[in-house]
C-alpha angles and dihedrals in degrees: 000000000000110000101324113142119210087213093081091081091063090058093062121098116259117267116263137172121251116259116272114263115264122243093229129103098029122222118267092257091061090051089053092048091049090051092048093049091048091052092048092049092048090049092051092049090049094050095046098043102043101124100213093049092044091050092048092048092050093047092049090051090053091047090053090050091050091048092054101037108036118082098161110088096208092050091046091051091050093048092047091049091049092048092050092048094050092047093047093050091049095047105032100027135251093267091059100043111025097077095049119105139155115353093359090057092048091048089052092049092048092047090054099050107290093115093151091063094069120122120347097359093060094043091048090051092053094045092047091047090056097045108269115134109242135154107271124232097190094169094057092041093053093043091049094049090046089052091049090052090053104256120114123198 
């Protein structure tokens, strides 16, 4: 083998593995996944923390509890009146709602979804809520309050 020296192999550097890949910067797929997870988290926070929806959900839960637990018509009327007032103050503001009473309050409730509380049903609810004995129309009361809170059945 014409002049080749076997000694040349000993002059080469020893074999070694390449360095392990770094973790930064991540591959494009990881950036996409991080963006997607961030959007999902922001969407969940937005849905859960929206005040009007949260208020409505809470009020409807309380309405359901009242519907199931309250057998006394006068007590139910008082609780429904109180629930509607609290909801109206929270949603529409104290300046808009606090001064309303009697027919003006009922007109406000009807104008904002409580269509079933028109006429005698609304008047009976108010009278029962404040202690006057009246024939109860629980079905219309509950339906009217549910409409005012934004849920139609």
